[in-house]
PyMOL CGO cylinders between C-alpha atoms (Angstrom):
from pymol import cmd
from pymol.cgo import CYLINDER

trace = [
    CYLINDER, -13.19, 4.81, 7.67, -12.30, 6.46, 4.36, 0.3, 1, 1, 1, 1, 1, 1,
    CYLINDER, -12.30, 6.46, 4.36, -11.53, 4.12, 1.51, 0.3, 1, 1, 1, 1, 1, 1,
    CYLINDER, -11.53, 4.12, 1.51, -8.43, 6.07, 0.43, 0.3, 1, 1, 1, 1, 1, 1,
    CYLINDER, -8.43, 6.07, 0.43, -6.60, 4.87, 3.54, 0.3, 1, 1, 1, 1, 1, 1,
    CYLINDER, -6.60, 4.87, 3.54, -7.29, 1.26, 2.49, 0.3, 1, 1, 1, 1, 1, 1,
    CYLINDER, -7.29, 1.26, 2.49, -6.68, 1.74, -1.25, 0.3, 1, 1, 1, 1, 1, 1,
    CYLINDER, -6.68, 1.74, -1.25, -2.90, 1.21, -1.12, 0.3, 1, 1, 1, 1, 1, 1,
    CYLINDER, -2.90, 1.21, -1.12, -3.33, -2.19, 0.52, 0.3, 1, 1, 1, 1, 1, 1,
    CYLINDER, -3.33, -2.19, 0.52, -5.64, -3.24, -2.32, 0.3, 1, 1, 1, 1, 1, 1,
    CYLINDER, -5.64, -3.24, -2.32, -3.10, -2.13, -4.89, 0.3, 1, 1, 1, 1, 1, 1,
    CYLINDER, -3.10, -2.13, -4.89, -0.36, -4.09, -3.09, 0.3, 1, 1, 1, 1, 1, 1,
    CYLINDER, -0.36, -4.09, -3.09, -2.41, -7.28, -3.02, 0.3, 1, 1, 1, 1, 1, 1,
    CYLINDER, -2.41, -7.28, -3.02, -3.55, -6.83, -6.62, 0.3, 1, 1, 1, 1, 1, 1,
    CYLINDER, -3.55, -6.83, -6.62, -0.02, -6.41, -7.94, 0.3, 1, 1, 1, 1, 1, 1,
    CYLINDER, -0.02, -6.41, -7.94, 1.15, -9.73, -6.50, 0.3, 1, 1, 1, 1, 1, 1,
    CYLINDER, 1.15, -9.73, -6.50, -0.23, -11.40, -9.63, 0.3, 1, 1, 1, 1, 1, 1,
    CYLINDER, -0.23, -11.40, -9.63, 2.01, -9.20, -11.79, 0.3, 1, 1, 1, 1, 1, 1,
    CYLINDER, 2.01, -9.20, -11.79, 5.03, -10.42, -9.84, 0.3, 1, 1, 1, 1, 1, 1,
    CYLINDER, 5.03, -10.42, -9.84, 4.00, -14.05, -10.28, 0.3, 1, 1, 1, 1, 1, 1,
    CYLINDER, 4.00, -14.05, -10.28, 3.37, -13.89, -14.03, 0.3, 1, 1, 1, 1, 1, 1,
    CYLINDER, 3.37, -13.89, -14.03, 6.28, -11.58, -14.88, 0.3, 1, 1, 1, 1, 1, 1,
    CYLINDER, 6.28, -11.58, -14.88, 4.18, -8.72, -16.23, 0.3, 1, 1, 1, 1, 1, 1,
    CYLINDER, 4.18, -8.72, -16.23, 5.58, -5.19, -16.23, 0.3, 1, 1, 1, 1, 1, 1,
    CYLINDER, 5.58, -5.19, -16.23, 9.22, -6.18, -16.24, 0.3, 1, 1, 1, 1, 1, 1,
    CYLINDER, 9.22, -6.18, -16.24, 12.03, -3.74, -16.77, 0.3, 1, 1, 1, 1, 1, 1,
    CYLINDER, 12.03, -3.74, -16.77, 15.55, -4.33, -18.05, 0.3, 1, 1, 1, 1, 1, 1,
    CYLINDER, 15.55, -4.33, -18.05, 17.68, -7.29, -17.00, 0.3, 1, 1, 1, 1, 1, 1,
    CYLINDER, 17.68, -7.29, -17.00, 19.29, -6.70, -13.65, 0.3, 1, 1, 1, 1, 1, 1,
    CYLINDER, 19.29, -6.70, -13.65, 21.45, -8.12, -10.89, 0.3, 1, 1, 1, 1, 1, 1,
    CYLINDER, 21.45, -8.12, -10.89, 19.78, -5.80, -8.33, 0.3, 1, 1, 1, 1, 1, 1,
    CYLINDER, 19.78, -5.80, -8.33, 18.74, -7.71, -5.21, 0.3, 1, 1, 1, 1, 1, 1,
    CYLINDER, 18.74, -7.71, -5.21, 15.05, -7.00, -5.92, 0.3, 1, 1, 1, 1, 1, 1,
    CYLINDER, 15.05, -7.00, -5.92, 15.25, -8.27, -9.50, 0.3, 1, 1, 1, 1, 1, 1,
    CYLINDER, 15.25, -8.27, -9.50, 12.93, -11.22, -10.15, 0.3, 1, 1, 1, 1, 1, 1,
    CYLINDER, 12.93, -11.22, -10.15, 13.65, -14.28, -12.25, 0.3, 1, 1, 1, 1, 1, 1,
    CYLINDER, 13.65, -14.28, -12.25, 10.48, -15.92, -13.50, 0.3, 1, 1, 1, 1, 1, 1,
    CYLINDER, 10.48, -15.92, -13.50, 11.26, -19.57, -14.25, 0.3, 1, 1, 1, 1, 1, 1,
    CYLINDER, 11.26, -19.57, -14.25, 7.81, -20.46, -15.53, 0.3, 1, 1, 1, 1, 1, 1,
    CYLINDER, 7.81, -20.46, -15.53, 8.02, -20.90, -19.33, 0.3, 1, 1, 1, 1, 1, 1,
    CYLINDER, 8.02, -20.90, -19.33, 4.68, -19.06, -19.70, 0.3, 1, 1, 1, 1, 1, 1,
    CYLINDER, 4.68, -19.06, -19.70, 5.90, -15.96, -17.82, 0.3, 1, 1, 1, 1, 1, 1,
    CYLINDER, 5.90, -15.96, -17.82, 5.71, -12.68, -19.74, 0.3, 1, 1, 1, 1, 1, 1,
    CYLINDER, 5.71, -12.68, -19.74, 9.49, -12.11, -19.75, 0.3, 1, 1, 1, 1, 1, 1,
    CYLINDER, 9.49, -12.11, -19.75, 11.90, -12.32, -22.71, 0.3, 1, 1, 1, 1, 1, 1,
    CYLINDER, 11.90, -12.32, -22.71, 14.06, -15.00, -21.07, 0.3, 1, 1, 1, 1, 1, 1,
    CYLINDER, 14.06, -15.00, -21.07, 13.39, -17.26, -18.09, 0.3, 1, 1, 1, 1, 1, 1,
    CYLINDER, 13.39, -17.26, -18.09, 17.12, -17.54, -17.39, 0.3, 1, 1, 1, 1, 1, 1,
    CYLINDER, 17.12, -17.54, -17.39, 17.57, -13.84, -16.56, 0.3, 1, 1, 1, 1, 1, 1,
    CYLINDER, 17.57, -13.84, -16.56, 16.33, -11.72, -13.63, 0.3, 1, 1, 1, 1, 1, 1,
    CYLINDER, 16.33, -11.72, -13.63, 14.55, -8.45, -14.47, 0.3, 1, 1, 1, 1, 1, 1,
    CYLINDER, 14.55, -8.45, -14.47, 13.44, -5.38, -12.59, 0.3, 1, 1, 1, 1, 1, 1,
    CYLINDER, 13.44, -5.38, -12.59, 9.89, -6.23, -11.58, 0.3, 1, 1, 1, 1, 1, 1,
    CYLINDER, 9.89, -6.23, -11.58, 7.44, -3.39, -11.94, 0.3, 1, 1, 1, 1, 1, 1,
    CYLINDER, 7.44, -3.39, -11.94, 4.85, -5.46, -10.12, 0.3, 1, 1, 1, 1, 1, 1,
    CYLINDER, 4.85, -5.46, -10.12, 7.14, -5.94, -7.14, 0.3, 1, 1, 1, 1, 1, 1,
    CYLINDER, 7.14, -5.94, -7.14, 8.00, -2.25, -7.07, 0.3, 1, 1, 1, 1, 1, 1,
    CYLINDER, 8.00, -2.25, -7.07, 4.27, -1.45, -7.12, 0.3, 1, 1, 1, 1, 1, 1,
    CYLINDER, 4.27, -1.45, -7.12, 3.72, -3.82, -4.18, 0.3, 1, 1, 1, 1, 1, 1,
    CYLINDER, 3.72, -3.82, -4.18, 6.51, -2.10, -2.25, 0.3, 1, 1, 1, 1, 1, 1,
    CYLINDER, 6.51, -2.10, -2.25, 5.31, 1.40, -3.17, 0.3, 1, 1, 1, 1, 1, 1,
    CYLINDER, 5.31, 1.40, -3.17, 1.72, 0.64, -2.17, 0.3, 1, 1, 1, 1, 1, 1,
    CYLINDER, 1.72, 0.64, -2.17, 2.92, -0.92, 1.09, 0.3, 1, 1, 1, 1, 1, 1,
    CYLINDER, 2.92, -0.92, 1.09, 4.96, 2.18, 1.95, 0.3, 1, 1, 1, 1, 1, 1,
    CYLINDER, 4.96, 2.18, 1.95, 2.01, 4.46, 1.11, 0.3, 1, 1, 1, 1, 1, 1,
    CYLINDER, 2.01, 4.46, 1.11, -0.27, 2.29, 3.25, 0.3, 1, 1, 1, 1, 1, 1,
    CYLINDER, -0.27, 2.29, 3.25, 2.24, 2.54, 6.12, 0.3, 1, 1, 1, 1, 1, 1,
    CYLINDER, 2.24, 2.54, 6.12, 2.19, 6.34, 5.77, 0.3, 1, 1, 1, 1, 1, 1,
    CYLINDER, 2.19, 6.34, 5.77, -1.58, 6.80, 5.40, 0.3, 1, 1, 1, 1, 1, 1,
    CYLINDER, -1.58, 6.80, 5.40, -2.96, 4.13, 7.75, 0.3, 1, 1, 1, 1, 1, 1,
    CYLINDER, -2.96, 4.13, 7.75, -1.76, 5.68, 11.03, 0.3, 1, 1, 1, 1, 1, 1,
    CYLINDER, -1.76, 5.68, 11.03, -3.51, 8.97, 10.14, 0.3, 1, 1, 1, 1, 1, 1,
    CYLINDER, -3.51, 8.97, 10.14, -6.76, 7.35, 8.96, 0.3, 1, 1, 1, 1, 1, 1,
    CYLINDER, -6.76, 7.35, 8.96, -8.84, 8.77, 11.84, 0.3, 1, 1, 1, 1, 1, 1,
    CYLINDER, -8.84, 8.77, 11.84, -7.70, 12.31, 11.10, 0.3, 1, 1, 1, 1, 1, 1,
    CYLINDER, -7.70, 12.31, 11.10, -8.26, 11.76, 7.37, 0.3, 1, 1, 1, 1, 1, 1,
    CYLINDER, -8.26, 11.76, 7.37, -11.77, 10.40, 8.01, 0.3, 1, 1, 1, 1, 1, 1,
    CYLINDER, -11.77, 10.40, 8.01, -12.94, 13.95, 8.73, 0.3, 1, 1, 1, 1, 1, 1,
    CYLINDER, -12.94, 13.95, 8.73, -11.63, 15.05, 5.33, 0.3, 1, 1, 1, 1, 1, 1,
    CYLINDER, -11.63, 15.05, 5.33, -11.92, 12.17, 2.84, 0.3, 1, 1, 1, 1, 1, 1,
    CYLINDER, -11.92, 12.17, 2.84, -11.07, 14.37, -0.17, 0.3, 1, 1, 1, 1, 1, 1,
    CYLINDER, -11.07, 14.37, -0.17, -7.75, 15.27, 1.45, 0.3, 1, 1, 1, 1, 1, 1,
    CYLINDER, -7.75, 15.27, 1.45, -7.14, 11.55, 1.91, 0.3, 1, 1, 1, 1, 1, 1,
    CYLINDER, -7.14, 11.55, 1.91, -7.81, 10.95, -1.80, 0.3, 1, 1, 1, 1, 1, 1,
    CYLINDER, -7.81, 10.95, -1.80, -5.44, 13.74, -2.85, 0.3, 1, 1, 1, 1, 1, 1,
    CYLINDER, -5.44, 13.74, -2.85, -2.78, 12.61, -0.35, 0.3, 1, 1, 1, 1, 1, 1,
    CYLINDER, -2.78, 12.61, -0.35, -2.82, 9.03, -1.68, 0.3, 1, 1, 1, 1, 1, 1,
    CYLINDER, -2.82, 9.03, -1.68, -2.85, 10.32, -5.27, 0.3, 1, 1, 1, 1, 1, 1,
    CYLINDER, -2.85, 10.32, -5.27, 0.17, 12.57, -4.59, 0.3, 1, 1, 1, 1, 1, 1,
    CYLINDER, 0.17, 12.57, -4.59, 2.12, 9.75, -2.92, 0.3, 1, 1, 1, 1, 1, 1,
    CYLINDER, 2.12, 9.75, -2.92, 1.38, 7.31, -5.76, 0.3, 1, 1, 1, 1, 1, 1,
    CYLINDER, 1.38, 7.31, -5.76, 2.30, 9.85, -8.44, 0.3, 1, 1, 1, 1, 1, 1,
    CYLINDER, 2.30, 9.85, -8.44, 5.65, 10.68, -6.80, 0.3, 1, 1, 1, 1, 1, 1,
    CYLINDER, 5.65, 10.68, -6.80, 6.41, 6.99, -6.29, 0.3, 1, 1, 1, 1, 1, 1,
    CYLINDER, 6.41, 6.99, -6.29, 5.49, 5.98, -9.82, 0.3, 1, 1, 1, 1, 1, 1,
    CYLINDER, 5.49, 5.98, -9.82, 7.46, 8.89, -11.29, 0.3, 1, 1, 1, 1, 1, 1,
    CYLINDER, 7.46, 8.89, -11.29, 10.59, 7.67, -9.49, 0.3, 1, 1, 1, 1, 1, 1,
    CYLINDER, 10.59, 7.67, -9.49, 9.86, 4.00, -10.19, 0.3, 1, 1, 1, 1, 1, 1,
    CYLINDER, 9.86, 4.00, -10.19, 9.79, 4.47, -13.96, 0.3, 1, 1, 1, 1, 1, 1,
    CYLINDER, 9.79, 4.47, -13.96, 13.44, 5.49, -14.02, 0.3, 1, 1, 1, 1, 1, 1,
    CYLINDER, 13.44, 5.49, -14.02, 14.14, 1.79, -13.28, 0.3, 1, 1, 1, 1, 1, 1,
    CYLINDER, 14.14, 1.79, -13.28, 11.08, 0.10, -14.70, 0.3, 1, 1, 1, 1, 1, 1,
    CYLINDER, 11.08, 0.10, -14.70, 11.05, 0.72, -18.43, 0.3, 1, 1, 1, 1, 1, 1,
    CYLINDER, 11.05, 0.72, -18.43, 7.94, -0.83, -19.92, 0.3, 1, 1, 1, 1, 1, 1,
    CYLINDER, 7.94, -0.83, -19.92, 6.64, 2.52, -21.18, 0.3, 1, 1, 1, 1, 1, 1,
    CYLINDER, 6.64, 2.52, -21.18, 8.10, 4.30, -24.21, 0.3, 1, 1, 1, 1, 1, 1,
    CYLINDER, 8.10, 4.30, -24.21, 9.82, 7.67, -23.83, 0.3, 1, 1, 1, 1, 1, 1,
    CYLINDER, 9.82, 7.67, -23.83, 7.53, 10.56, -24.68, 0.3, 1, 1, 1, 1, 1, 1,
    CYLINDER, 7.53, 10.56, -24.68, 9.52, 13.79, -24.33, 0.3, 1, 1, 1, 1, 1, 1,
    CYLINDER, 9.52, 13.79, -24.33, 12.56, 15.18, -22.54, 0.3, 1, 1, 1, 1, 1, 1,
    CYLINDER, 12.56, 15.18, -22.54, 13.72, 11.68, -21.62, 0.3, 1, 1, 1, 1, 1, 1,
    CYLINDER, 13.72, 11.68, -21.62, 10.60, 10.94, -19.55, 0.3, 1, 1, 1, 1, 1, 1,
    CYLINDER, 10.60, 10.94, -19.55, 8.13, 8.17, -20.28, 0.3, 1, 1, 1, 1, 1, 1,
    CYLINDER, 8.13, 8.17, -20.28, 4.45, 8.80, -20.87, 0.3, 1, 1, 1, 1, 1, 1,
    CYLINDER, 4.45, 8.80, -20.87, 3.81, 7.28, -17.44, 0.3, 1, 1, 1, 1, 1, 1,
    CYLINDER, 3.81, 7.28, -17.44, 6.15, 9.79, -15.81, 0.3, 1, 1, 1, 1, 1, 1,
    CYLINDER, 6.15, 9.79, -15.81, 4.41, 12.68, -17.56, 0.3, 1, 1, 1, 1, 1, 1,
    CYLINDER, 4.41, 12.68, -17.56, 1.08, 11.30, -16.37, 0.3, 1, 1, 1, 1, 1, 1,
    CYLINDER, 1.08, 11.30, -16.37, 2.49, 11.05, -12.84, 0.3, 1, 1, 1, 1, 1, 1,
    CYLINDER, 2.49, 11.05, -12.84, 3.60, 14.69, -12.97, 0.3, 1, 1, 1, 1, 1, 1,
    CYLINDER, 3.60, 14.69, -12.97, 0.15, 15.77, -14.19, 0.3, 1, 1, 1, 1, 1, 1,
    CYLINDER, 0.15, 15.77, -14.19, -1.53, 13.77, -11.40, 0.3, 1, 1, 1, 1, 1, 1,
    CYLINDER, -1.53, 13.77, -11.40, 0.84, 15.28, -8.85, 0.3, 1, 1, 1, 1, 1, 1,
    CYLINDER, 0.84, 15.28, -8.85, -0.15, 18.78, -9.96, 0.3, 1, 1, 1, 1, 1, 1,
    CYLINDER, -0.15, 18.78, -9.96, -3.84, 17.82, -9.69, 0.3, 1, 1, 1, 1, 1, 1,
    CYLINDER, -3.84, 17.82, -9.69, -3.26, 16.29, -6.25, 0.3, 1, 1, 1, 1, 1, 1,
    CYLINDER, -3.26, 16.29, -6.25, -1.39, 19.35, -4.98, 0.3, 1, 1, 1, 1, 1, 1,
    CYLINDER, -1.39, 19.35, -4.98, -4.12, 21.68, -6.25, 0.3, 1, 1, 1, 1, 1, 1,
    CYLINDER, -4.12, 21.68, -6.25, -6.71, 19.41, -4.61, 0.3, 1, 1, 1, 1, 1, 1,
    CYLINDER, -6.71, 19.41, -4.61, -4.80, 19.45, -1.32, 0.3, 1, 1, 1, 1, 1, 1,
    CYLINDER, -4.80, 19.45, -1.32, -4.67, 23.25, -1.38, 0.3, 1, 1, 1, 1, 1, 1,
    CYLINDER, -4.67, 23.25, -1.38, -8.35, 23.59, -2.26, 0.3, 1, 1, 1, 1, 1, 1,
    CYLINDER, -8.35, 23.59, -2.26, -9.47, 21.12, 0.42, 0.3, 1, 1, 1, 1, 1, 1,
    CYLINDER, -9.47, 21.12, 0.42, -7.10, 22.44, 3.09, 0.3, 1, 1, 1, 1, 1, 1,
    CYLINDER, -7.10, 22.44, 3.09, -9.89, 23.90, 5.24, 0.3, 1, 1, 1, 1, 1, 1,
    CYLINDER, -9.89, 23.90, 5.24, -12.92, 21.89, 4.10, 0.3, 1, 1, 1, 1, 1, 1,
    CYLINDER, -12.92, 21.89, 4.10, -14.56, 19.26, 6.30, 0.3, 1, 1, 1, 1, 1, 1,
    CYLINDER, -14.56, 19.26, 6.30, -16.36, 16.17, 5.01, 0.3, 1, 1, 1, 1, 1, 1,
    CYLINDER, -16.36, 16.17, 5.01, -19.62, 18.16, 4.84, 0.3, 1, 1, 1, 1, 1, 1,
    CYLINDER, -19.62, 18.16, 4.84, -18.18, 20.75, 2.46, 0.3, 1, 1, 1, 1, 1, 1,
    CYLINDER, -18.18, 20.75, 2.46, -18.07, 23.52, 5.08, 0.3, 1, 1, 1, 1, 1, 1,
    CYLINDER, -18.07, 23.52, 5.08, -15.03, 25.08, 6.69, 0.3, 1, 1, 1, 1, 1, 1,
    CYLINDER, -15.03, 25.08, 6.69, -13.59, 22.77, 9.30, 0.3, 1, 1, 1, 1, 1, 1,
    CYLINDER, -13.59, 22.77, 9.30, -14.45, 23.84, 12.86, 0.3, 1, 1, 1, 1, 1, 1,
    CYLINDER, -14.45, 23.84, 12.86, -10.82, 24.32, 13.84, 0.3, 1, 1, 1, 1, 1, 1,
    CYLINDER, -10.82, 24.32, 13.84, -10.31, 27.00, 11.17, 0.3, 1, 1, 1, 1, 1, 1,
    CYLINDER, -10.31, 27.00, 11.17, -13.52, 29.02, 11.55, 0.3, 1, 1, 1, 1, 1, 1,
    CYLINDER, -13.52, 29.02, 11.55, -12.86, 32.55, 12.74, 0.3, 1, 1, 1, 1, 1, 1,
    CYLINDER, -12.86, 32.55, 12.74, -16.43, 33.78, 13.20, 0.3, 1, 1, 1, 1, 1, 1,
    CYLINDER, -16.43, 33.78, 13.20, -17.67, 34.86, 16.60, 0.3, 1, 1, 1, 1, 1, 1,
    CYLINDER, -17.67, 34.86, 16.60, -16.34, 33.86, 19.99, 0.3, 1, 1, 1, 1, 1, 1,
    CYLINDER, -16.34, 33.86, 19.99, -14.31, 30.72, 20.34, 0.3, 1, 1, 1, 1, 1, 1,
    CYLINDER, -14.31, 30.72, 20.34, -15.69, 28.74, 23.30, 0.3, 1, 1, 1, 1, 1, 1,
    CYLINDER, -15.69, 28.74, 23.30, -12.24, 27.25, 23.93, 0.3, 1, 1, 1, 1, 1, 1,
    CYLINDER, -12.24, 27.25, 23.93, -10.37, 30.56, 24.07, 0.3, 1, 1, 1, 1, 1, 1,
    CYLINDER, -10.37, 30.56, 24.07, -13.00, 33.11, 25.04, 0.3, 1, 1, 1, 1, 1, 1,
    CYLINDER, -13.00, 33.11, 25.04, -14.20, 36.06, 22.94, 0.3, 1, 1, 1, 1, 1, 1,
    CYLINDER, -14.20, 36.06, 22.94, -12.10, 37.27, 20.01, 0.3, 1, 1, 1, 1, 1, 1,
    CYLINDER, -12.10, 37.27, 20.01, -9.80, 40.27, 20.65, 0.3, 1, 1, 1, 1, 1, 1,
]
cmd.load_cgo(trace, "trace")
């Protein structure tokens, strides 16, 4: 089973600690997913206010990606590089959107944070990778279902 299909679950579990300790908080909020860390040692400006929780959003994002990728894990096992690029593309789109709410990265240019620019760059890389690995099996050869050489035993000789 390819590790990329399990990677989002590891990210989700790993980010639980960020939710607990208040790391990666955004602006104060009354949004229903805002988190108020009452521990005096939490990494938030004030324990009396709820903040957007980047850690919680990462848990949710990784859980959604896991729910998308896990059902297709058997199909992705034949093409692990496609699985890597698929997970990378999903994370980059999710993190790009998430950083409009979560603001613990400074703006870099055109109103986007450095994290959003990184997400866009990773999305481009992932899309190029998906195109380049479109017809490649796990052994680096064209996948059997896309080979057009010689007769096809399922359909008879080529016309």
